[in-house]
N, C-alpha and C positions, 0 to 999 in steps of 0.2 A: 379510049378518051380519056383521059385527068381531066381534073378540071382546077383551072386555074388559080393559084392562089390571091388570096383577096388581098388589094394593092393597100398602103398605109393610110391611104384615101375614103374606101370601102371599109377598115376594121373604124377607122375614126366617124363614120356615118352612120353604121352600126352601135358601137357605142355610146353616139351620141341620141340614136333614136332607144338605147337600151335606159339610159340618164330619164328621157323624157319619158317613158312608159315607169320609170320607178315614184317618179315625182307625180305623175298625174295618179298613181296607186297611194300615194300619201297625200296626194290629195282628197281625195275619198275619204280615207281613212281618217284625216284630218275633220273633215264635215260631218261624218259619224260621230266619231268622239263629242266635237262641239254639240251637234243635236243632245246627243246622249246628256251630256254634261248642265243642258239649260232643262231638259228633263226631271233631272233628279234635282237643281238647283230648282224650278218651280215646286217639287213635287215639297222640297226641305222646305219651302217658304210657306204651303199650303199647312204639311204638318205644325210648322210654327204656330200660325195663327188658331187651329183647331188647340194645340196646347194651352196657349192664351185664355181660351177660351173656356174650357176643364179647371184652369188654374183659377177663372174667375168664379165658376159656376162650384166650384169648391169650394171656396173663400166665402160665397152666397149661404151654400148648405150646412155650413160650420157654424154661421151666424146665427141659422136660422133653429140649428138644432141648440143652440145658447139662451136663445131667446125661451123656445120651447120648454128647456130644462129649466129657466129661470119662473115661468108660468107655471110649470109643473110642481116645483118646488113653493113656490105661494100657494098651489091648495093644496099641499101635504100638511101646509102650516094651517091653513084655514083649517082641513078635517079635521088636525090632530086637537087643535083650540077648541071647536064644536064638538069632541070628542064622540065620532062618527068615524068607527074603527075602521068598517066594512068602507066608508071611500079613501081613507089614508092609506090599505093594505090595497087596494085597487090604485092608488094614484102612485104607492113603491112599486108594482109591479109596472105601471107602464114604464118607469122612470129607469128601473133594472132592462126594459126591453130597449128604452132609447138610448139606454148607457152599451149594448150589446150591438142594435146598429150602428151607431158610431161609431165603432171600431174596427 
């Protein structure tokens, strides 16, 4: 017994089912991509917040280094004026260390 060829109506129904399966597959893939995109957008937003916090902290650290450097220069000047060479050399060494750590 040989199978009867599909009627045009059967072929159209098969095509319709194939198209519906393709649409469902594309919907699933679209949802997966949308979820991944939302996850990445959320992660980027978090990273932007962290970057801004780090930028602010770095600015604060630079301000603090400038303040400390100014105080150190004042201490060096006082030590020189007092002709206290030991304190002058110690302040100079600390200044070098601060300069290196700021770089």
